[in-house]
C-alpha positions in Angstrom: -27.5 3.0 -19.4 -24.3 1.5 -21.3 -24.3 5.1 -23.5 -24.3 7.5 -20.4 -20.8 8.4 -20.0 -19.8 11.6 -17.5 -18.0 13.4 -19.9 -18.7 17.2 -21.2 -20.6 16.8 -24.8 -18.8 19.6 -27.5 -21.4 21.7 -27.8 -20.0 24.1 -30.7 -23.5 23.1 -32.9 -25.7 24.1 -30.2 -23.9 27.5 -29.0 -23.4 28.6 -32.5 -27.4 28.4 -32.5 -27.9 30.2 -29.2 -25.6 33.3 -30.3 -27.7 33.7 -33.3 -31.2 33.4 -31.3 -32.2 35.1 -27.6 -29.2 37.0 -26.8 -28.6 39.5 -30.2 -32.4 40.5 -28.7 -31.1 40.8 -25.1 -28.0 42.7 -25.6 -30.1 45.5 -27.9 -32.2 46.1 -24.7 -29.1 46.3 -22.3 -27.4 48.1 -25.0 -30.1 50.9 -26.0 -30.1 51.4 -22.3 -34.3 51.3 -21.5 -35.0 49.7 -18.5 -37.0 46.3 -18.0 -36.3 43.5 -20.8 -33.3 41.0 -19.5 -31.1 43.8 -18.7 -30.3 43.6 -15.4 -28.9 46.6 -14.3 -25.3 46.7 -14.5 -25.5 43.0 -15.8 -26.5 43.5 -19.3 -24.3 43.2 -22.3 -22.8 39.5 -21.3 -25.2 37.8 -19.3 -26.2 36.5 -22.0 -23.7 33.7 -22.2 -25.3 32.2 -18.8 -28.1 31.3 -21.0 -28.4 27.5 -22.0 -30.5 26.9 -24.8 -33.1 25.6 -24.5 -33.7 21.5 -23.3 -35.9 18.9 -25.2 -35.1 15.9 -22.5 -35.9 13.7 -25.4 -35.5 15.1 -28.7 -32.0 16.3 -28.5 -30.2 13.5 -26.7 -29.8 11.5 -29.7 -28.1 13.8 -31.6 -26.2 15.6 -29.2 -24.9 11.9 -27.6 -23.0 11.4 -30.2 -20.4 14.4 -29.5 -18.0 14.1 -27.5 -17.2 10.8 -27.5 -13.9 11.7 -28.4 -13.6 15.0 -27.6 -10.7 15.5 -29.3 -12.0 15.7 -32.7 -13.8 18.7 -32.2 -10.9 20.6 -32.1 -9.7 19.8 -35.3 -13.0 18.1 -37.0 -12.3 21.3 -39.8 -8.6 19.6 -40.8 -8.3 17.5 -43.8 -5.7 15.5 -41.7 -8.6 13.9 -39.8 -9.8 11.1 -42.7 -6.2 9.9 -42.5 -6.3 9.9 -38.9 -9.6 7.9 -39.0 -8.8 5.4 -40.9 -5.4 4.2 -38.9 -5.3 0.9 -38.3 -6.3 -0.3 -34.7 -3.4 -2.4 -33.7 -4.1 -6.1 -31.8 -3.7 -7.8 -29.4 -2.7 -4.8 -27.1 -1.2 -4.9 -23.8 -1.6 -2.2 -21.3 -0.4 -1.7 -18.3 -1.3 0.2 -15.7 0.1 1.4 -11.9 -1.2 3.9 -9.6 1.5 6.5 -9.7 3.1 8.6 -12.2 7.0 7.3 -10.4 5.8 4.0 -11.0 4.5 4.6 -15.0 8.4 5.8 -14.9 9.8 3.6 -13.4 8.3 0.6 -15.5 9.8 2.5 -19.1 13.2 3.1 -17.2 13.3 -1.3 -16.9 11.7 -1.3 -20.2 14.2 0.9 -22.3 17.4 -1.9 -20.6 15.3 -4.3 -22.6 15.3 -5.6 -26.1 11.6 -5.3 -26.4 11.9 -0.9 -26.4 13.2 -1.1 -29.9 10.4 -3.5 -30.9 7.5 -2.5 -30.2 5.7 0.8 -31.0 5.2 1.8 -26.8 3.4 4.9 -25.5 2.7 6.6 -22.2 -0.9 8.3 -21.3 -0.4 10.6 -18.1 -3.1 13.8 -17.4 -3.4 16.9 -18.2 -1.3 18.0 -15.3 0.9 16.1 -16.0 1.3 16.7 -19.9 -0.3 20.6 -20.7 2.3 22.5 -21.8 0.4 25.8 -22.1 1.3 28.1 -19.6 -2.1 30.0 -18.5 -3.4 27.1 -18.1 -0.6 25.1 -16.1 -1.5 27.8 -13.9 -4.6 27.0 -13.0 -2.8 24.8 -10.5 -5.6 22.0 -9.7 -6.6 19.5 -11.8 -10.0 19.8 -12.2 -9.4 23.2 -13.4 -7.0 22.2 -15.7 -9.2 19.8 -17.2 -12.1 22.0 -17.3 -10.3 25.0 -18.6 -8.7 22.6 -21.4 -12.0 21.2 -22.8 -13.7 25.0 -22.5 -10.7 26.0 -24.9 -11.5 23.3 -27.6 -15.0 24.6 -27.4 -14.2 27.9 -27.8 -12.8 27.1 -31.1 -15.1 27.4 -33.4 -17.2 31.1 -31.9 -13.7 32.9 -32.7 -15.2 35.8 -35.0 -16.2 38.2 -31.9 -14.5 41.2 -33.1 -11.8 42.9 -31.0 -12.9 45.8 -29.2 -11.4 48.3 -26.7 -13.7 46.8 -23.9 -11.5 44.5 -22.3 -14.0 41.8 -21.4 -14.5 41.0 -25.3 -10.9 41.4 -25.7 -10.4 38.6 -23.2 -13.4 36.8 -24.9 -11.7 37.0 -28.8 -8.2 35.9 -27.5 -9.9 32.7 -25.7 -11.9 31.2 -28.5 -9.3 29.9 -30.8 -9.2 27.2 -28.8 -5.9 25.7 -27.3 -2.9 27.3 -29.3 -1.6 24.0 -28.5 -3.5 22.9 -31.1 -3.9 24.7 -33.9 -1.5 23.6 -36.2 -2.2 19.8 -37.6 1.2 19.4 -38.8 3.2 19.6 -35.5 1.0 17.5 -33.9 2.5 15.0 -37.0 5.6 16.1 -36.5 5.5 15.2 -31.9 3.6 11.7 -33.6 6.5 10.7 -35.8 9.2 11.8 -33.4 8.2 9.9 -30.5 7.4 7.2 -32.9 11.3 7.2 -33.3 13.0 7.5 -30.8 11.1 4.4 -28.9 9.6 4.4 -24.7 9.3 7.4 -23.4 7.8 8.3 -19.9 6.1 11.3 -19.5 8.7 13.6 -19.1 10.3 12.7 -22.5 6.6 13.5 -23.8 6.3 16.8 -22.0 9.7 18.1 -23.0 8.9 17.2 -26.8 6.0 18.9 -27.1 7.4 21.7 -25.7 10.4 22.1 -27.9 7.9 21.1 -31.3 5.6 23.6 -29.4 2.8 21.2 -29.5 0.3 19.6 -27.0 1.7 16.3 -25.7 -1.6 15.3 -23.9 -3.2 14.9 -27.0 -0.3 14.0 -29.7 -0.4 10.6 -27.0 -4.0 10.2 -27.0 -3.1 10.6 -31.2 -1.2 7.2 -30.5 -2.8 4.7 -29.4 -4.6 3.2 -32.0 -0.9 2.1 -33.4 0.7 1.0 -30.2 1.5 -2.1 -29.1 1.7 -1.5 -25.1 -0.2 1.6 -23.8 1.4 2.9 -20.4 -1.4 4.3 -18.6 -2.5 5.0 -14.8 -4.9 3.2 -13.2 -7.2 6.1 -13.4 -7.1 6.6 -17.5 -8.0 2.9 -17.3 -9.8 1.2 -14.6 -12.7 4.0 -14.7 -15.3 3.2 -17.2 -15.7 7.1 -18.1 -12.4 7.2 -18.7 -11.8 4.2 -20.7 -14.2 5.8 -23.3 -12.9 9.4 -23.7 -9.6 8.1 -24.6 -11.2 5.8 -26.8 -9.4 2.5 -25.1 -10.3 -0.6 -26.7 -9.7 -3.7 -24.2 -11.3 -6.6 -26.5 -8.6 -8.8 -27.0 -6.0 -7.4 -25.1 -4.2 -8.2 -22.5 -4.2 -6.2 -19.4 -1.3 -5.6 -16.4 -2.3 -3.9 -13.2 0.8 -3.3 -11.0 0.7 -2.5 -7.7 -2.3 -4.4 -7.5 -2.3 -5.5 -3.4 -5.0 -2.8 -2.6 -6.6 -3.3 -6.4 -10.1 -3.4 -5.0 -10.3 -0.4 -2.8 -8.2 2.2 -5.5 -11.5 0.7 -7.9 -14.4 1.3 -5.3 -12.8 4.6 -4.1 -12.5 5.9 -7.7 -16.5 6.1 -7.6 -17.1 7.4 -3.8 -18.3 10.8 -4.1 -18.5 13.4 -1.3 -20.4 17.3 -0.8 -20.1 18.6 2.6 -22.6 20.8 3.6 -21.1 24.1 2.7 -20.5 23.0 -0.8 -24.0 22.5 -0.6 -25.0 26.0 0.5 -22.9 27.6 -2.2 -24.5 25.5 -4.8 -27.7 26.7 -3.0 -27.3 30.3 -2.9 -25.9 29.6 -6.3 -28.8 28.5 -8.3 -31.2 30.7 -6.0 -29.5 33.7 -8.0 -29.6 32.5 -10.9 -32.8 31.3 -10.7 -33.7 35.2 -9.8 -32.1 36.7 -12.6 -33.2 34.9 -15.2 -36.5 33.0 -14.3 -38.6 34.6 -16.5 -36.1 34.7 -19.7 -35.2 30.6 -19.1 -37.9 28.0 -21.5 -40.0 25.8 -19.3 -37.8 22.6 -20.1 -34.1 24.2 -18.3 -36.3 26.0 -15.9 -37.9 22.8 -14.7 -34.4 21.1 -14.1 -32.9 23.9 -12.7 -36.1 23.9 -10.1 -35.3 20.3 -9.6 -31.4 20.7 -8.8 -33.0 23.1 -5.9 -35.2 20.5 -4.4 -32.3 18.3 -3.9 -29.9 20.8 -3.0 -32.4 21.8 -0.3 -33.4 18.0 1.1 -29.8 17.3 0.9 -29.1 20.1 3.2 -32.0 19.6 5.3 -30.7 16.3 6.1 -27.5 17.1 7.3 -28.5 20.6 9.2 -31.6 18.4 10.6 -29.8 17.1 14.4 -32.1 18.7 17.0 -33.0 15.4 18.1 -28.8 14.3 19.6 -29.9 11.0 17.5 -26.5 9.5 16.1 -24.0 11.8 14.4 -22.8 9.2 12.0 -25.6 7.2 9.9 -25.1 4.7 6.5 -28.3 3.3 4.6 -28.7 1.9 1.2 -29.8 4.2 -1.3 -33.6 3.5 -2.1 -33.8 4.3 2.1 -31.8 7.5 1.5 -33.8 8.1 -1.3 -37.2 7.2 0.4 -36.6 9.4 4.0 -35.8 12.3 2.0 -38.5 12.3 -0.3 -36.9 11.9 -3.6 -37.7 9.0 -4.4 -39.8 10.3 -7.6 -37.0 12.5 -9.3 -35.5 10.6 -12.0 -32.1 11.2 -11.7 -30.4 9.4 -14.8 -32.4 12.3 -16.4 -31.0 15.5 -14.4 -28.1 13.9 -14.9 -28.2 13.4 -18.2 -29.8 16.9 -18.6 -26.5 18.5 -16.8 -23.9 16.5 -18.3 -26.0 17.9 -22.0 -26.8 21.7 -20.9 -23.2 22.4 -19.8 -25.8 24.2 -17.5 -22.9 24.3 -13.9 -20.8 26.5 -15.9 -23.6 28.9 -16.9 -24.6 29.0 -13.5 -21.2 29.2 -11.6 -20.1 31.7 -14.5 -22.5 33.6 -13.3 -22.8 34.3 -9.7 -18.1 34.4 -10.2 -19.2 37.3 -11.9 -22.1 38.8 -9.3 -19.8 38.1 -6.9 -17.5 40.3 -8.5 -19.2 43.0 -9.2 -20.8 42.9 -5.5 -17.2 43.1 -4.4 -16.4 46.2 -6.4 -13.9 44.3 -8.7 -14.9 44.8 -12.2 -11.9 42.9 -13.8 -14.3 39.9 -14.2 -11.3 37.9 -15.7 -9.0 38.5 -12.6 -11.7 37.6 -10.7 -12.8 34.0 -12.4 -9.7 32.8 -12.1 -9.5 32.5 -8.9 -13.0 31.4 -7.5 -14.0 29.5 -11.2 -12.2 26.7 -9.6 -14.4 27.1 -6.3 -18.0 27.2 -7.9 -17.0 25.0 -10.3 -15.8 22.4 -7.8 -18.8 22.8 -5.3 -21.2 21.6 -8.3 -19.3 18.8 -9.7 -19.1 17.0 -6.0 -23.0 18.0 -6.2 -23.3 16.5 -9.9 -21.0 13.2 -8.9 -23.4 12.8 -5.8 -26.1 12.3 -7.8 -24.1 10.3 -10.2 -23.7 7.7 -7.7 -27.3 7.4 -6.8 -27.7 5.7 -9.8 -25.8 2.7 -8.8 -27.5 -0.3 -7.9 -29.4 -0.5 -4.1 -26.9 -2.9 -2.7 -23.4 -1.7 -4.8 -22.5 1.0 -2.1 -24.2 2.7 1.4 -25.1 6.7 1.7 -22.9 7.8 4.9 -24.6 11.1 6.6 -22.0 13.0 9.0 -24.1 15.2 10.5 -22.9 18.4 12.1 -21.8 17.7 16.1 -24.6 19.2 18.6 -21.5 20.4 20.0 -20.7 22.7 18.0 -17.2 20.9 16.6 -15.9 22.5 13.5 -16.0 19.0 11.7 -18.6 19.6 8.8 -20.9 17.7 8.0 -21.4 15.9 4.5 -22.7 13.2 2.9 -21.3 10.5 0.9 -21.9 7.1 -1.5 -19.2 4.8 -0.2 -19.0 2.3 -3.4 -18.3 -1.3 -1.5 -19.3 -3.8 -5.3 -15.3 -3.9 -6.9 -16.5 -7.2 -8.4 -18.8 -5.2 -11.1 -16.7 -2.2 -11.9 -13.6 -5.1 -12.4 -16.0 -7.1 -14.2 -16.1 -4.7 -17.5 -12.5 -5.5 -17.8 -12.4 -8.6 -17.6 -15.2 -9.4 -19.9 -13.9 -8.0 -22.6 -10.1 -8.6 -22.0 -8.4 -11.5 -23.0 -6.5 -11.8 -20.0 -5.9 -9.5 -16.9 -2.5 -9.8 -14.9 -2.3 -8.8 -11.4 1.1 -8.0 -10.3 2.6 -6.7 -7.1 5.1 -7.5 -4.0 1.9 -7.9 -1.3 -0.4 -9.8 -3.4 -1.0 -12.7 -0.7 -3.2 -13.3 0.6 -5.0 -14.2 -2.7 -8.3 -15.0 -1.1 -9.8 -12.4 0.0 -8.3 -11.0 -3.4 -10.3 -13.3 -5.5 -13.6 -13.2 -3.5 -13.8 -9.3 -4.0 -12.6 -8.7 -7.7 -13.8 -12.2 -9.5 -15.6 -14.2 -7.3 -17.8 -16.1 -10.0 -14.9 -16.7 -11.7 -14.3 -20.6 -12.3 -10.8 -21.3 -9.5 -9.8 -23.4 -12.8 -9.6 -19.5 -14.8 -7.1 -18.4 -12.3 -3.5 -18.8 -12.1 -1.3 -18.1 -9.1 2.3 -17.5 -9.5 4.9 -16.6 -7.3 8.9 -16.6 -7.1 11.3 -16.3 -4.0 13.1 -13.1 -4.0 16.4 -11.6 -5.6 17.9 -10.6 -3.1 19.8 -13.8 -1.5 18.0 -15.0 2.5 21.6 -13.5 4.1 21.1 -9.6 3.4 18.0 -9.8 5.4 16.8 -10.2 9.1 13.7 -10.2 10.3 13.1 -10.4 13.8 9.9 -10.5 15.9 11.1 -8.5 19.0 8.7 -9.0 22.1 10.5 -7.7 25.1 12.3 -4.3 25.6 15.9 -4.3 27.4 14.3 -4.2 30.8 13.0 -6.9 30.0 9.1 -5.7 29.6 6.8 -7.2 27.1 6.0 -5.2 24.2 2.3 -4.3 24.0 1.3 -1.8 21.7 -2.5 -2.8 21.3 -4.4 0.4 21.7 -5.5 -0.5 24.9 -2.1 -0.2 26.7 0.2 1.6 23.7 -0.3 4.7 25.5 1.0 3.9 28.7 4.2 6.1 30.5 5.8 2.9 30.8 5.3 1.0 27.1 6.4 4.6 25.4 9.6 4.5 27.9 11.0 1.3 27.1 10.1 2.3 23.8 12.4 4.7 24.1 14.9 2.4 25.6 15.1 0.0 23.0 15.6 2.9 19.9 18.9 4.3 21.9 20.4 0.9 22.2 19.4 0.3 18.3 20.8 3.5 17.3 24.2 2.9 18.0 24.3 -0.8 16.5 22.7 0.2 13.6 24.7 3.0 11.1 23.3 4.9 8.7 19.6 5.2 8.3 16.5 4.0 10.1 13.2 4.0 9.8 10.4 3.8 12.6 7.1 3.4 11.3 4.2 3.9 14.1 0.6 3.4 13.5 -1.1 6.7 13.1 0.0 10.3 13.5 -1.1 11.0 16.5 0.5 8.2 18.1 4.0 9.3 16.9 3.3 12.7 18.1 2.5 11.7 21.4 5.3 9.3 21.6 7.8 11.9 20.1 6.6 14.6 22.8 7.1 11.9 25.4 10.4 11.3 24.7 11.3 14.6 24.5 10.1 15.3 28.1 11.8 12.3 29.3 14.9 13.4 27.8 15.5 10.4 24.9 15.6 12.3 22.3 18.5 14.2 23.1 20.3 11.0 23.9 18.9 9.7 20.6 20.7 12.6 18.7 24.5 11.7 20.4 24.1 8.6 17.7 21.3 9.9 15.1 19.9 12.5 13.5 15.9 13.0 14.4 13.4 13.9 10.8 9.4 13.3 11.5 7.2 12.7 8.5 5.1 15.7 8.0 0.7 15.6 7.7 1.8 17.8 4.5 2.3 15.7 1.9 4.2 18.2 -0.5 6.4 18.5 2.4 7.6 14.9 2.4 10.1 16.5 0.1 12.1 17.9 1.8 12.4 16.1 4.6 13.6 13.5 2.8 16.1 15.3 1.2 17.3 16.0 4.9 17.6 13.2 6.0 19.4 11.4 2.8 21.9 14.7 2.7 22.8 13.7 7.1 23.4 9.9 6.1 25.6 11.2 3.4 27.5 13.2 5.6 27.7 11.1 8.3 29.2 8.6 5.4 32.2 11.1 4.1 32.9 12.2 8.2 33.3 9.4 10.8 34.6 11.9 13.3 31.6 13.6 15.2 30.0 10.0 16.4 26.4 10.5 14.7 26.4 7.4 12.9 23.1 8.4 10.7 19.5 9.4 10.8 16.4 8.0 12.7 13.2 9.1 10.6 10.0 8.9 12.3 7.3 7.4 9.6 3.5 6.8 9.6 2.0 3.9 8.0 -0.2 4.8 5.6 1.3 8.4 5.2 2.8 8.8 2.1 6.3 7.3 3.0 5.7 3.9 3.4 4.2 4.1 -0.1 6.2 4.2 -3.0 9.1 5.5 -1.7 12.6 4.0 -1.8 14.9 3.7 1.2 17.5 1.9 -0.4 21.4 1.7 0.3 22.2 4.0 3.3 18.8 5.1 3.2 17.2 2.3 5.4 19.2 -0.3 6.9 16.8 -1.1 9.1 12.6 -0.8 9.5 11.2 -0.7 12.5 7.1 -1.7 13.1 5.7 -0.4 15.9 2.6 -2.2 17.0 0.1 -4.3 15.0 -1.4 -0.7 12.7 -5.1 -2.0 13.1 -7.3 0.7 10.9 -10.3 1.8 13.5 -13.3 0.1 13.8 -14.5 3.4 14.3 -14.3 4.8 11.0 -18.0 3.9 9.2 -16.2 3.6 5.9 -14.4 1.0 6.8 -17.3 -1.0 9.2 -19.6 -0.9 5.5 -17.0 -2.3 3.6 -16.4 -5.2 6.5 -19.6 -5.8 6.2 -20.1 -6.0 3.1 -17.3 -8.6 2.6 -18.8 -10.4 5.3 -22.1 -10.8 3.4 -20.2 -12.4 0.0 -17.6 -14.7 1.8 -20.9 -16.1 3.3 -22.7 -16.1 0.7 -20.3 -18.1 -1.4 -19.4 -20.6 1.2 -23.6 -21.2 1.5 -24.3 -20.9 -2.1 -27.6 -18.6 -0.8 -26.8 -15.4 -1.3 -29.7 -13.4 0.4 -30.3 -15.4 3.3 -26.2 -14.7 4.5 -26.6 -10.6 3.6 -29.9 -10.2 6.4 -27.4 -10.3 8.9 -27.0 -6.6 8.4 -29.6 -5.3 5.7 -31.5 -3.2 7.6 -30.0 -2.2 10.2 -30.0 2.0 9.2 -28.5 3.1 12.5 -24.6 2.5 12.9 -23.7 -0.5 15.3 -19.9 0.2 17.3 -17.3 -1.0 14.7 -16.3 -3.9 17.9 -19.4 -5.4 17.9 -19.3 -5.7 14.2 -16.0 -7.2 14.2 -17.4 -9.4 16.8 -19.9 -10.7 14.7 -17.7 -11.7 11.7 -16.9 -15.0 11.6 -14.8 -15.3 8.2 -14.1 -13.3 5.6 -15.0 -9.8 7.2 -12.9 -10.8 9.9 -9.9 -12.2 7.3 -10.0 -8.0 5.9 -9.3 -6.6 8.7 -6.8 -8.7 9.1 -5.1 -8.7 6.0 -5.6 -4.6 5.8 -3.5 -4.6 9.0 -0.7 -7.2 7.6 -0.6 -5.6 4.2 0.0 -2.2 5.6 3.3 -4.1 7.2 4.2 -5.3 4.1 4.2 -2.4 2.7 6.4 -0.7 4.9 9.0 -3.2 5.5 9.4 -3.6 2.0 10.7 -0.3 1.7 13.9 -1.1 2.9 15.1 -4.0 0.1 15.4 -2.4 -2.9 17.8 -3.9 -5.4 20.0 -7.1 -5.8 22.9 -6.1 -3.7 20.9 -3.8 -0.7 20.8 -5.6 2.9 18.3 -4.7 6.3 17.7 -5.9 9.0 13.3 -5.5 9.7 11.8 -5.9 13.7 8.6 -6.2 14.3 7.9 -4.6 17.7 5.6 -6.4 19.3 5.2 -9.7 21.3 1.7 -10.1 19.3 3.9 -11.3 16.1 5.4 -13.9 18.6 2.0 -15.6 18.2 1.7 -18.9 17.1 -1.4 -19.6 14.6 -2.6 -22.9 17.4 -2.4 -19.8 20.2 -5.5 -18.2 18.9 -8.9 -19.2 16.6 -7.9 -16.9 14.0 -4.1 -16.6 12.1 -0.9 -15.4 13.6 -0.2 -12.2 12.2 3.2 -13.0 10.8 1.6 -16.2 8.5 0.4 -12.6 6.5 4.0 -11.4 5.6 5.7 -12.9 2.2 7.0 -15.7 2.0 10.9 -14.3 1.4 10.9 -12.8 5.2 7.9 -15.3 6.8 11.4 -17.8 5.8 14.3 -15.5 7.8 11.7 -14.8 10.5 13.5 -15.4 14.3 11.5 -14.9 17.1 13.7 -13.1 20.3 12.8 -13.9 23.6 15.1 -11.0 24.9 16.6 -7.7 23.8 20.4 -9.4 24.9 19.3 -12.1 22.1 18.3 -8.9 19.0 21.9 -7.1 20.1 23.5 -9.6 19.5 21.8 -11.6 16.2 21.5 -7.3 14.5 26.2 -7.0 15.2 26.5 -10.3 13.4 24.3 -9.4 10.8 25.4 -5.8 9.9 29.1 -7.2 10.7 28.7 -10.4 8.2 27.2 -7.9 5.4 29.8 -5.1 5.7 32.9 -7.7 5.3 30.9 -9.1 2.4 30.6 -6.1 0.3 
């Protein structure tokens, strides 16, 4: 199992073998115009390229497995430079620094450059192909998956560059592709790239891409080759935390120090990487492609290939059956363990491990989708196969990839996750049916890192409460092995003003719990409150709502009541768009508006108001420093919806592990939920939770609050007010059996938090705060 990595192997040797065997015979038959043979009318010449070579499941796997461990070596094995590179000494100990996004890594490199270490240690940044590829033909494919596929394909084609260029367009295209990627051909340029990068010290992804373009060589593989000799490797989460990615990059964590930044949601990030989902339309597409392929090649395929392709068809059919079969009006959502799922579909006798191995080694998904694309392009009357392939390859490959990922998920151990079956609703709503594997066991994935590494450091601004993180990531580690360190914020206490706002201007108590937040009087009172706030606070105000739907409801109600036009006398109003691609443009306008108001004082408009959503793009990773965010308003407590099936499964899992570690008997406590296949309503589950599950649910809410309000203070001279608008923020721990929300605020905010009894007090505190900070600066 350890050797089994989802890495597409280099199949150069076997490809050559294939060329020599059956296809020539087929070409003769088709070419000579005889009926029969393999030839299907109009599809004759090239169909051989869609046939996999004969597959012996036990015999070949040893031979094939050695290939592809380092995909990149295949592309250069003929060169004499190979041997020096392989013998390059692996530097230990190494430091691996990982964060969630490329922009966070660039920030880290920027800060590193300001220290003396930048010149003393060899640093290399790793990024995705999408960020580092400089081959224009590959880049224009757009999606990360398609760029990865094309890159690996180009390297596989390296050897077979003997195709003659003839008049036929298709042949010509083959010849062009087959020489591999032009950015990797010249080994001396790769060496030049490495020496140039070494000379320049710490560089981020943009710098690497720039140098690669200048020299004309691939920065993606150039930087990968530098990992062995580097002291510090800076890389995104996926590359370090996914086992398959670590192995394909050749990362060795033995005796290394791993630093994981932005670790407040690490357990969820880990499990999300191993989730997989396939929709009914993807299953239908895969099924029709497999059927078409089998009909066409049934007589030519060897027994091994035919058996495996038929097995794939059987599985796809049974997955589809379970999604469509909803006549009894049963619950549309159900969750089950892997074994329950396999038994209920009657597919527990299929060897999924071998099937996945076959898919990986035979390259069958490319063959089938390639043939499907060709046939659709012929049916559409577009014989320009290459044009068509550019656009369709991604979609059919994506469907197959989703199926393969889902099959691979079924190889997890029974307790590690749950399968969620979401059937088509009877009322014919457009929501599509899907199957999803939800990974629950973060501890298992994380232990692969902790076992190898010398030390692991989790860093973040909002790591507390730490107990839940420990429980989910390393429950079996003795507490003595875990050190926790926290320090005060760099910003002086008088630069922040957190207030729990319990009442509005007319004295009405704020309650944004699910049942009362939509009442017209509550929305109206919030509107009056904001109209007052925008007069006191200059520059930028960011206001967070718990969901897009609620933000829309409030905005519509305010527009009707004329509240928006009142606010617009003081501030321009902007809204966070649902589509994350449009966020950049809205933020730029918001910024420009604040700048222009600063410069011209006479219009009466003193800045801008941005309506944002917790968990949206704006609440994570966007900096509202200085005038961009002088005041952050959090409306209510953004608890996630208990009707979310995945969330409830996670809560049940955490409740189980927390009680098993308290009681010490993991079997007994696990029985509380295990055999329930039908889902109970989320609220019932939450009520049953005693410790860990309830705690996790509250933590999710408060971590979201911490992330959102932390956007405003970004450097030592920054200052901002933070308004927590809901009477529940004023609850003390003793008033309820469980903790008060404000107990979970970061220490530097909690220490300054004041609880305002009425709106007048809020107004006074804000007025004094901004007056003091303006004079100070």
